C-alpha positions in Angstrom: -21.8 -16.2 9.8 -19.5 -14.2 12.0 -16.9 -17.1 12.2 -16.6 -17.3 8.5 -16.0 -13.8 8.1 -13.0 -14.0 10.8 -11.8 -16.6 8.5 -12.0 -14.9 5.4 -10.5 -11.8 7.1 -8.0 -14.0 8.0 -6.9 -15.3 4.7 -7.1 -11.8 3.7 -4.0 -11.3 6.4 -2.4 -13.8 4.8 -2.8 -13.2 1.2 -1.7 -9.3 2.0 -5.0 -8.6 1.4 -5.4 -5.8 3.1 -8.0 -3.7 1.6 -10.3 -6.6 1.3 -10.3 -7.1 5.0 -11.5 -4.3 5.7 -14.2 -4.4 3.5 -15.0 -7.8 4.7 -15.1 -5.6 7.8 -17.2 -2.8 7.1 -19.8 -5.4 5.2 -20.1 -7.3 8.0 -22.8 -5.7 10.7 -25.4 -5.8 7.4 -25.1 -9.2 6.7 -23.1 -11.6 9.5 -23.8 -9.7 12.8 -21.0 -7.3 15.1 -18.0 -7.7 13.7 -16.2 -9.1 17.3 -12.5 -9.0 18.6 -11.4 -11.5 16.2 -12.8 -9.7 13.5 -10.7 -6.9 13.9 -7.6 -8.1 15.4 -7.4 -10.4 11.9 -7.9 -6.5 10.2 -5.2 -4.5 12.2 -3.1 -7.5 11.3 -3.5 -7.7 7.1 -3.5 -3.9 7.8 0.0 -3.9 9.3 1.5 -6.8 6.7 0.1 -4.0 3.6 2.0 -1.3 5.5 -1.1 1.0 6.4 0.2 1.5 10.1 -2.4 4.5 10.5 -4.9 2.4 9.4 -4.1 -0.3 11.8 -4.2 2.5 14.8 -7.8 4.3 13.7 -9.4 0.0 13.5 -7.6 0.2 17.1 -9.4 3.4 18.3 -12.6 2.5 16.3 -12.7 -1.0 18.8 -11.8 1.1 22.0 -15.0 3.7 20.8 -17.1 0.8 20.2 -18.6 -2.4 21.7 -15.4 -4.5 20.9 -12.9 -4.0 23.5 -9.2 -4.6 22.4 -7.0 -7.0 23.9 -3.2 -7.5 23.9 -3.7 -9.2 20.4 -5.0 -6.3 19.1 -2.5 -3.9 20.6 0.1 -6.3 19.5 -1.2 -6.1 16.0 -1.1 -2.5 16.2 2.7 -2.3 17.6 4.0 -4.4 15.0 2.4 -2.2 12.4 3.9 0.8 13.6 7.3 -1.2 14.2 7.0 -2.5 10.3 7.1 1.1 9.6 9.7 2.6 12.3 6.7 4.4 13.8 8.5 3.7 17.7 7.0 6.8 19.1 3.1 5.4 18.3 4.9 1.9 19.2 6.5 3.6 22.8 2.8 4.9 23.1 0.6 2.2 22.6 2.3 -0.2 25.0 1.8 2.9 27.3 -1.6 2.9 26.7 -2.1 -0.5 27.3 -0.8 -0.5 30.7 -3.6 2.7 31.0 -6.1 0.8 30.1 -5.4 -2.2 32.3 -4.0 -4.3 29.7 -0.6 -6.4 30.8 2.3 -6.3 27.9 3.3 -9.3 27.2 6.8 -10.7 25.9 5.7 -10.2 22.7 4.7 -6.8 23.3 8.1 -5.7 24.7 10.0 -7.0 21.6 7.9 -5.2 18.6 8.2 -1.8 21.2 12.3 -2.7 21.5 12.5 -3.9 17.7 10.4 -0.5 16.7 13.0 1.5 18.7 15.8 -0.6 17.1 14.6 0.9 13.8 14.3 4.3 15.0 17.6 4.5 16.6 16.6 4.9 19.4 18.8 2.1 21.4 18.7 3.8 24.9 15.0 3.7 24.5 15.0 -0.3 23.3 17.4 -1.1 26.7 15.2 0.9 28.6 12.7 -1.1 27.7 14.5 -3.8 28.7 15.1 -2.8 32.2 11.4 -2.0 32.3 10.6 -5.6 31.7 11.6 -7.3 34.8 9.6 -5.0 36.8 6.9 -5.9 34.7 7.2 -8.8 35.7 7.7 -9.5 31.6 10.5 -12.1 31.7 12.6 -11.1 27.9 13.9 -13.7 25.9 16.3 -14.0 22.7 14.3 -12.7 20.7 14.0 -9.4 23.1 18.3 -9.8 23.7 18.4 -9.9 19.8 16.3 -6.4 19.1 17.6 -4.6 21.8 21.7 -5.4 20.4 20.5 -5.1 17.6 18.9 -1.5 18.4 22.7 -1.3 19.6 24.2 -2.3 16.7 22.1 0.4 14.2 23.2 3.1 16.4 26.9 1.8 16.7 27.2 1.2 20.1 29.3 -2.7 19.9 29.7 -1.9 23.4 26.3 -2.2 24.4 25.4 -4.9 22.4 28.4 -6.9 23.7 27.5 -6.3 27.0 24.4 -7.8 26.7 25.5 -10.9 24.7 27.2 -10.7 27.6 24.4 -10.9 30.3 22.7 -13.8 28.8 23.6 -16.6 30.4 23.0 -14.7 33.8 19.2 -14.2 32.6 19.0 -17.8 31.7 18.7 -16.7 27.9 21.2 -19.2 25.4 21.8 -17.3 22.4 20.7 -18.6 19.5 
């Protein structure tokens, strides 16, 4: 049944077996019924862990065009796949797409996109996202600030990284 397939796909994700996860997802309709959001999310995540960001995006699009509606976890898994490969433009695009599809990005969404921007040398974009979070009622956490500081550090913007560190107490964030 679908629950067993979802468990197997999740095991593939944890075992870095993205191809097997894809195969299981593909065979589900003929053997156990229609894949659900959990099936897709686990497969998107498996592909991301296997450095298959394009495949993750393809699955997200497949969900959106079918009967299975992506949720914040679906998008976060695809954003994470993009982040791992430094595809900051795609990560930013997914963040925008979430909002246009009435899916509210959470702190994980922002943290991952900030990190992607850092990997792509886009420290200014990372700082813009950090500023945007408060206007979207999403509270940055220590991971957000660390990712933004790392983005600044990667681009030799040590003054900006230091400014972020100094902001932590006034934003009720404790450095770790």
